[in-house]
Every structure is written in structure tokens, then in C-alpha cells.
N, C-alpha and C positions, 0 to 999 in steps of 0.2 A: 676356542679360535674359529670367527668367523667362514663359511666356506665364499669362493666365488658366486654362491649361490644366493649365499644370504644377503651377500652386499649389493647384488642385480635389483633383490628385489627391495630393498632399501633404496637403493636411487630409482626403483622405477615407482615410486609413490611420493606421495605428497613431500616437500622437503621438510621435515620438522627445525620449532626450533624453541632454542629455553634458554632462560637468564642463568645464569652460574656463579656462583660466588668462589670466591679465593679466600680459602680460610686467614689467619695472621701465618699458619705454617709453610703455605702454599699451594693450599691441597684443595684441590676441584671436583666437586664431585656430579657425574653423570646422571641426570633422572632415572629413572628403572625403564620408562617409557623409548629413551634413546639406547639404555642399553639390549632392551629385548628388540627391537627397532633391528641392530646391529649385528645382535647375536654375541654384544661382549657379557663376560663374566668376570670372576674374581681371576684378580692375579692376568690378567691378558695386559700384556704392553699394546700402547701408541708411541706414536714418534707426533713430534711437537715441532710444528716451523711453522716459520712467519711467512709470510707471502705480501703481495702487496695489495691485497685486502686485509688482510690483519693476518690472526694466527691460523693454519691447519692442524687437524689432531687425526692423523690415519695411524690405522694398523698396524704392528712392528709385526715383521714375517722372524719368528725365532727359531733356533735348527739345536738342537741338543748335540754337545760338541765328546768328542769321544777321546782322551790323549792314551795314546796306545803304548804299554811298560813292554820293554824289549821283549815277557816273553810270547805278550799278543803277538809282538810284529814277524816273531819265529813262526808262529801256524799261520801269519797269511805267507810266510815265503816258504814253507811243509804243502800248505793247499796250492801254491801256483804250480810249486813243483811237481805235486801230482799229477796237477791240470796238465799241467807240459806232456809229461808221461803218456799220460791219453791219447791227446793230441798225438805225439809222434805216432804211436800204435795204429791208430784212425788212420793215417798216413800213408801204409805199408800197403 
């Protein structure tokens, strides 16, 4: 995923333009030069939205999600209980 610095480098360079073709399946291929300039790689995600100027593509920020099992929740509770004891002992 491109960093803010990568994006700033692109934004500070001359605007790049390319003509893209939409396939029958709706697939658009970004030219390698554009992908490289933005630091994009395979499986990066973009958000497409309409604006008054047309179509805007921007990077999507994705974060991994962990669904906690009951066992994992118990581990958190145990750790918090241990921390509470340590903090209580330090306050005396």
C-alpha cells in the first residue's frame, strides 16, 4: 500500500493522464507507469466514486479484522486482571 510520502511525491509531479479501456467484464487496467508512480501493486484496493468532474479513483485504506473467540476474550480479561493487580500494588 502506498504511503503518504509516496502519494505526496506523485502529487508534486506533473499530472499524469492515460486513456483507459473498459473490457466487456468491466475491468480497467491502469498502465504500469501510473501504478509505479502511485506505488500500487497487485491486490491493492481503490475506491471509485463519482464527482462533478467525473470519476475519481483513490486508495482504499483497509485494516485486518480479527473476530475474537471466547478463549481469546478470556485471555484479554486475564491480562487486564493481572495489570489491575500490578497497578494496585504500585499505588501502595
